MARFI-386770 format. One record per residue (C-alpha): residue in one letter; x, y, z. Coordinates in Angstrom, 2 decimals, always signed. Layout:
<atoms>
A	X	Y	Z
...
</atoms>
This chain:
<atoms>
M	+54.28	+94.89	+108.47
Y	+56.86	+93.13	+110.49
N	+59.54	+95.66	+111.85
M	+60.23	+94.40	+115.53
D	+63.63	+95.39	+116.62
D	+66.07	+92.50	+117.85
T	+65.27	+94.08	+121.33
D	+61.62	+93.51	+121.14
F	+61.38	+89.84	+121.52
P	+60.75	+87.88	+124.66
T	+63.14	+85.94	+126.63
P	+62.56	+82.13	+125.70
D	+60.77	+80.04	+128.58
V	+63.51	+77.66	+127.97
E	+67.30	+78.02	+128.36
I	+69.21	+78.67	+125.37
E	+72.95	+78.22	+125.22
S	+74.68	+81.23	+123.08
V	+77.92	+80.50	+121.10
S	+80.29	+83.52	+120.48
A	+81.41	+84.90	+116.98
E	+84.93	+83.77	+117.88
E	+83.77	+80.21	+118.99
L	+81.91	+79.76	+115.54
K	+84.80	+81.24	+113.63
A	+87.08	+78.81	+115.31
R	+84.59	+75.78	+114.39
I	+84.41	+76.93	+110.75
D	+88.24	+77.27	+110.44
A	+88.73	+73.52	+111.79
G	+86.69	+72.60	+109.10
E	+83.56	+71.28	+111.06
A	+80.28	+70.95	+109.46
V	+78.17	+74.06	+110.68
T	+74.67	+74.39	+110.23
L	+73.10	+78.08	+110.46
L	+69.40	+79.20	+110.68
D	+69.60	+83.06	+109.70
T	+66.46	+84.82	+110.44
R	+67.04	+88.10	+108.95
M	+65.10	+89.24	+105.96
E	+65.93	+87.66	+102.81
S	+67.40	+90.84	+101.17
D	+69.82	+91.11	+104.08
F	+70.89	+87.63	+103.97
E	+71.31	+87.56	+100.31
E	+73.44	+90.61	+100.55
W	+75.74	+89.51	+103.46
R	+76.04	+86.20	+105.22
I	+78.31	+83.74	+107.06
D	+79.98	+81.49	+104.48
G	+82.27	+78.95	+104.04
E	+83.07	+75.30	+102.67
T	+81.60	+73.40	+105.51
V	+78.71	+75.77	+106.56
E	+75.12	+75.23	+105.30
S	+72.98	+78.48	+105.70
I	+69.31	+78.22	+105.80
N	+67.39	+81.54	+105.70
I	+63.75	+81.74	+107.41
P	+62.82	+85.26	+108.42
Y	+62.12	+85.60	+112.11
F	+58.43	+86.47	+111.40
E	+57.65	+82.74	+110.40
F	+58.15	+81.90	+113.81
L	+55.94	+84.31	+115.44
E	+52.83	+82.51	+115.47
D	+52.17	+79.88	+118.06
E	+51.37	+77.28	+115.32
I	+54.55	+77.58	+113.17
D	+53.81	+76.22	+109.59
D	+54.84	+72.68	+108.78
D	+56.62	+73.78	+105.56
V	+58.66	+76.09	+107.68
L	+59.49	+73.45	+110.14
A	+60.48	+70.96	+107.06
R	+63.25	+73.29	+106.15
I	+65.07	+72.96	+109.45
P	+67.28	+69.78	+109.82
D	+66.28	+67.69	+113.15
D	+69.60	+65.57	+113.01
R	+72.16	+68.04	+114.01
E	+72.94	+70.84	+115.91
I	+71.62	+74.40	+114.69
T	+72.94	+77.62	+115.38
V	+70.44	+80.46	+114.86
L	+71.69	+83.88	+114.14
C	+70.17	+87.43	+113.46
A	+71.34	+90.84	+113.30
K	+72.08	+91.53	+116.87
G	+71.18	+88.22	+118.87
G	+67.32	+89.21	+119.83
S	+65.19	+87.38	+117.49
S	+67.70	+84.57	+117.24
E	+67.41	+83.75	+120.84
Y	+63.65	+83.83	+120.54
V	+63.53	+81.75	+117.51
A	+66.12	+79.05	+119.23
G	+63.68	+78.97	+121.89
T	+60.69	+78.14	+119.91
L	+62.65	+75.39	+118.07
K	+64.26	+74.13	+121.45
E	+60.40	+73.53	+122.65
R	+59.78	+71.52	+119.69
G	+62.56	+69.03	+120.37
Y	+65.40	+70.63	+117.98
D	+69.19	+70.77	+119.39
V	+69.73	+74.58	+118.95
D	+71.92	+77.30	+120.30
H	+72.08	+81.06	+118.95
L	+75.12	+83.27	+117.93
E	+75.88	+85.79	+120.36
D	+75.16	+89.33	+119.32
G	+74.51	+88.16	+115.83
M	+76.07	+89.67	+112.77
N	+77.04	+92.82	+114.72
G	+79.13	+90.37	+116.86
W	+80.59	+88.55	+113.74
A	+81.45	+91.87	+112.40
R	+83.76	+92.61	+115.56
I	+86.29	+89.57	+114.82
Y	+89.59	+90.82	+113.86
E	+92.55	+88.60	+113.44
R	+96.04	+89.28	+113.14
V	+98.29	+87.00	+110.97
E	+102.10	+87.30	+110.36
V	+103.01	+87.41	+106.72
E	+105.82	+84.89	+107.00
R	+106.94	+85.25	+103.43
Y	+108.11	+89.10	+104.44
D	+111.63	+89.48	+104.23
G	+112.21	+93.10	+104.85
S	+113.28	+94.67	+108.37
G	+111.15	+93.87	+111.10
T	+107.88	+91.79	+111.18
L	+104.76	+92.53	+109.07
Y	+101.50	+91.16	+110.27
Q	+98.09	+91.33	+108.27
Y	+94.79	+92.21	+110.00
Q	+91.79	+90.33	+108.45
R	+88.10	+91.16	+109.28
P	+86.09	+88.27	+107.93
S	+82.70	+89.73	+108.28
S	+83.70	+92.30	+105.43
G	+86.92	+91.00	+103.89
C	+88.70	+94.21	+105.37
L	+92.51	+93.90	+105.38
G	+94.91	+96.05	+106.95
Y	+98.89	+95.82	+107.90
L	+100.92	+96.30	+111.18
L	+104.70	+96.63	+110.63
V	+106.90	+96.36	+113.91
D	+110.58	+97.15	+113.90
G	+112.10	+97.31	+117.21
D	+110.17	+100.05	+119.29
E	+108.17	+101.71	+116.25
A	+105.39	+100.55	+114.43
A	+102.96	+101.58	+111.53
V	+99.35	+100.41	+110.54
I	+98.22	+100.58	+106.96
D	+94.52	+101.09	+106.50
P	+93.28	+101.17	+109.91
L	+89.53	+100.76	+110.78
R	+88.05	+103.40	+113.16
A	+86.08	+100.41	+115.21
F	+89.51	+98.84	+116.13
T	+91.53	+101.99	+117.10
D	+92.30	+100.76	+120.57
R	+93.24	+97.17	+119.01
Y	+96.27	+98.69	+116.96
L	+97.59	+100.65	+119.91
E	+97.11	+97.57	+122.17
D	+98.80	+95.40	+119.60
A	+101.82	+97.60	+119.17
A	+102.54	+97.79	+122.95
E	+102.02	+94.06	+123.20
L	+104.97	+93.69	+120.54
G	+106.98	+96.23	+122.37
A	+106.57	+99.32	+120.22
D	+104.88	+102.57	+119.97
L	+102.65	+103.22	+117.04
T	+104.36	+105.85	+115.00
Y	+102.16	+106.25	+111.80
A	+98.80	+105.38	+110.73
I	+98.24	+105.36	+107.15
D	+95.67	+105.26	+104.39
T	+95.95	+104.03	+100.72
H	+92.79	+106.07	+99.83
I	+89.49	+107.48	+100.80
H	+87.87	+104.26	+101.40
A	+84.08	+103.58	+100.30
D	+83.44	+100.44	+102.52
H	+84.47	+101.46	+106.13
I	+85.26	+104.30	+108.43
S	+89.08	+104.98	+108.47
G	+90.67	+105.01	+111.76
V	+93.69	+107.21	+110.75
R	+92.30	+110.68	+112.21
E	+91.32	+108.73	+115.51
L	+94.92	+107.28	+115.74
D	+96.52	+110.47	+115.03
D	+94.43	+112.05	+118.03
E	+96.09	+109.31	+120.05
G	+99.88	+110.14	+119.13
A	+100.53	+108.30	+115.81
E	+101.29	+110.44	+112.83
G	+98.25	+110.13	+110.45
V	+99.02	+110.04	+106.68
V	+96.88	+110.41	+103.96
P	+97.63	+110.43	+100.09
E	+98.43	+113.84	+98.93
A	+96.57	+113.04	+95.66
S	+93.32	+112.39	+97.74
V	+92.88	+115.77	+98.89
D	+91.30	+117.27	+95.80
R	+88.24	+115.00	+96.41
G	+87.21	+117.26	+99.31
V	+89.35	+116.21	+102.43
T	+88.57	+118.75	+105.22
Y	+91.12	+117.94	+107.66
A	+94.42	+118.07	+105.08
D	+96.06	+120.68	+107.18
E	+95.81	+118.20	+110.34
L	+97.69	+115.17	+108.94
T	+100.80	+114.50	+106.99
L	+100.29	+114.30	+103.09
A	+102.10	+111.45	+101.34
E	+103.44	+112.20	+97.72
D	+104.69	+109.68	+95.28
G	+108.33	+108.79	+96.50
D	+108.04	+109.95	+100.05
E	+109.47	+107.60	+102.27
F	+108.59	+106.86	+106.17
E	+111.10	+105.18	+108.44
V	+109.87	+102.42	+111.02
G	+112.85	+101.21	+112.91
S	+115.30	+100.12	+110.15
A	+112.39	+99.40	+107.67
T	+111.28	+102.02	+104.97
I	+107.77	+102.46	+103.73
E	+107.79	+104.11	+100.23
T	+104.88	+105.88	+98.75
V	+103.78	+104.53	+95.39
Y	+101.20	+106.54	+93.78
T	+98.62	+103.89	+91.72
P	+95.61	+105.76	+90.81
G	+92.68	+103.83	+88.96
H	+90.30	+102.71	+91.95
T	+90.08	+106.26	+92.97
S	+92.24	+109.30	+91.70
G	+94.20	+109.39	+94.79
M	+94.63	+105.57	+95.14
T	+98.27	+105.07	+96.57
S	+100.10	+102.00	+97.14
Y	+102.67	+101.45	+99.83
L	+106.13	+99.42	+99.40
I	+106.92	+98.11	+102.79
D	+110.85	+97.65	+102.93
G	+110.90	+96.47	+99.37
S	+109.03	+93.32	+100.24
L	+105.34	+93.75	+100.10
L	+103.18	+96.29	+98.16
A	+100.14	+97.21	+100.29
T	+98.24	+98.20	+97.23
G	+94.58	+99.31	+98.95
D	+92.16	+98.64	+96.56
G	+94.33	+98.64	+93.52
L	+95.11	+95.15	+93.15
F	+93.93	+91.98	+95.06
V	+95.22	+88.16	+95.21
E	+91.89	+87.31	+93.38
S	+91.02	+90.56	+91.37
V	+91.81	+94.04	+90.30
A	+89.92	+97.32	+91.76
R	+86.65	+98.35	+90.31
P	+86.89	+101.94	+88.77
D	+83.51	+103.21	+89.63
L	+83.36	+104.43	+93.22
E	+84.47	+108.08	+92.58
E	+83.00	+109.31	+89.16
G	+80.30	+106.62	+88.85
D	+79.68	+104.69	+85.54
D	+80.66	+107.76	+83.32
G	+83.89	+107.85	+84.76
A	+84.55	+104.32	+85.05
P	+86.30	+103.70	+81.63
E	+88.87	+106.47	+81.94
A	+89.55	+105.26	+85.79
A	+90.00	+101.84	+84.11
A	+92.66	+103.15	+81.77
Q	+94.18	+104.87	+84.62
L	+94.39	+101.50	+86.56
Y	+95.79	+99.68	+83.77
E	+98.40	+102.32	+83.73
S	+99.20	+102.11	+87.03
L	+99.32	+98.32	+87.22
Q	+101.40	+97.97	+84.22
E	+104.04	+100.76	+84.78
R	+104.24	+101.03	+88.74
V	+103.24	+97.68	+90.04
L	+104.08	+94.77	+87.70
T	+107.61	+96.33	+87.20
L	+108.37	+95.35	+90.52
P	+110.47	+92.28	+91.00
D	+108.66	+89.07	+90.76
D	+109.14	+87.93	+94.46
T	+107.57	+91.21	+95.68
L	+104.49	+90.23	+97.76
I	+101.16	+91.92	+96.87
G	+98.76	+92.54	+99.78
G	+95.48	+94.32	+98.96
A	+93.20	+96.14	+101.38
H	+90.10	+93.50	+100.64
F	+89.78	+89.70	+100.06
S	+86.50	+88.07	+98.75
D	+84.94	+84.56	+99.22
A	+86.56	+83.96	+96.09
A	+90.16	+84.53	+97.47
E	+92.47	+81.55	+98.39
P	+94.97	+82.20	+101.38
A	+98.33	+81.50	+101.27
D	+100.01	+78.68	+103.28
D	+100.58	+81.28	+106.03
G	+96.95	+82.20	+106.15
T	+97.54	+85.74	+104.92
Y	+95.98	+86.81	+101.51
T	+99.42	+87.43	+99.91
A	+100.99	+86.61	+96.79
P	+103.82	+87.38	+94.90
I	+103.75	+89.74	+91.75
G	+104.78	+86.79	+89.45
Q	+102.28	+84.43	+90.56
L	+99.49	+86.74	+90.01
E	+100.73	+87.41	+86.55
D	+100.55	+83.65	+85.88
E	+97.41	+83.41	+87.32
M	+95.28	+86.30	+86.28
D	+94.81	+86.99	+82.62
A	+93.67	+90.57	+83.22
L	+97.23	+91.37	+84.06
T	+98.60	+90.39	+80.71
M	+95.85	+91.58	+78.46
D	+96.06	+94.79	+76.31
E	+94.44	+98.02	+77.49
D	+91.09	+97.82	+75.68
E	+90.52	+93.99	+76.64
F	+91.51	+94.93	+80.11
I	+88.86	+97.73	+80.17
E	+86.25	+95.84	+78.61
L	+86.79	+92.69	+81.25
I	+86.98	+94.97	+84.40
L	+83.62	+97.14	+83.36
S	+81.63	+93.76	+82.44
D	+80.92	+92.29	+85.89
M	+80.89	+94.66	+88.50
P	+79.27	+93.81	+91.56
P	+76.86	+96.07	+93.61
R	+78.61	+99.10	+95.12
P	+79.36	+98.68	+98.75
A	+76.43	+99.20	+101.22
N	+76.17	+102.75	+102.63
Y	+79.07	+103.96	+100.47
E	+77.25	+107.15	+99.84
D	+77.55	+108.09	+103.59
I	+80.90	+106.27	+104.18
I	+82.87	+108.57	+101.65
P	+81.84	+111.59	+102.74
T	+82.17	+110.35	+106.43
N	+86.10	+109.53	+105.49
L	+86.32	+113.09	+103.74
G	+85.31	+114.67	+106.89
Q	+82.53	+116.31	+105.18
Q	+79.91	+114.69	+107.64
E	+79.93	+113.12	+111.00
A	+79.14	+109.74	+112.68
D	+79.50	+108.71	+116.34
D	+81.33	+105.54	+116.73
E	+78.01	+103.36	+116.79
E	+76.87	+105.07	+113.48
A	+80.11	+104.42	+112.13
F	+80.01	+100.66	+113.06
E	+76.48	+100.35	+111.71
L	+77.57	+102.03	+108.41
E	+80.05	+99.69	+107.40
L	+78.15	+96.19	+108.04
G	+77.98	+94.26	+104.79
P	+80.36	+93.10	+102.06
N	+83.12	+95.40	+100.94
N	+82.56	+94.92	+96.92
C	+85.49	+96.83	+96.08
A	+86.94	+94.38	+93.22
A	+85.87	+94.56	+89.78
S	+84.47	+91.22	+89.56
Q	+82.05	+88.79	+91.41
E	+84.17	+85.81	+90.76
S	+88.21	+85.21	+90.94
L	+90.01	+86.60	+88.26
A	+92.98	+84.25	+89.23
G	+93.36	+80.80	+87.70
D	+91.29	+81.99	+84.59
</atoms>
């Protein structure tokens, strides 16, 4: 019945201030109390929303505000003793709802560009405990929990797990840091976002994908460099070593950055381990889980205890390190995460027991990343909106 697009809403008769996604993020990061009125449908709100320790989110769909006489029960749910930031998908319905509330005396503003604007926040944070050659940064996308890595040493740079939506950002950041982007490297065929490796290859970086992922149906294997176990890529004086770690997918590959940080893709996170069902579904999940166990025990946990782990994602359950990055030493993770010290049968039972819903639109994202179907920039951005859900558990496995 209610299917209005964000662009269909009339402009309010009162002036409504807008807040940018970056401004809202800064307030949340500073620990300010923030009250959000999310006017998207309940299903969209339940799947994906802005959270935080100091964030209170109220979900009332926009259609509750379309009548001249808004139901008293609806208004009673909205605090009138504090500032309210109204948000929606793209910024249209939130401005309209904010206008109706301001006319009734509420202190309101609205989130500019809505959740789409929130999804364009992409932050670069230095990994301070990295002790290899050069400087290592972690990219963080708070809307989806996507993480990537930028290594810069001298006049060369490499990015691991780049997102297509931020292709220009990697090139600009490398240039700002006095380097050319030499490599763009993927850990695997992603299921939650559109990879930027091919676009960066077109811009002059050397695109790299795991050779082990080609059998899934990659259509562009002849156009990029294929990384096999043990291959090394030189970035200035630093070395990125290929470490084959199947389990999350059959082609899942980690990269050891100058002996200091293992970029594990979706194999191991600071709060959980990979889910094993995105390639072969539920039927193939037990075998993939056994493969993941072997990779963790024989390829990851055999590294020195002070080797940092940096995954391709973080969830709301993850705790950042003191430097603000989602990284942790292997020894710490072994101490905190029982899953890493279980025997194989216990491990498989655990990670099959509590898997969250699969990533939104993964059935379109995977073939797009394989090159089997096309998506323009706007379509690609829309496909990856939402949570990543690439871990095996809804809650943190660390500290259990």
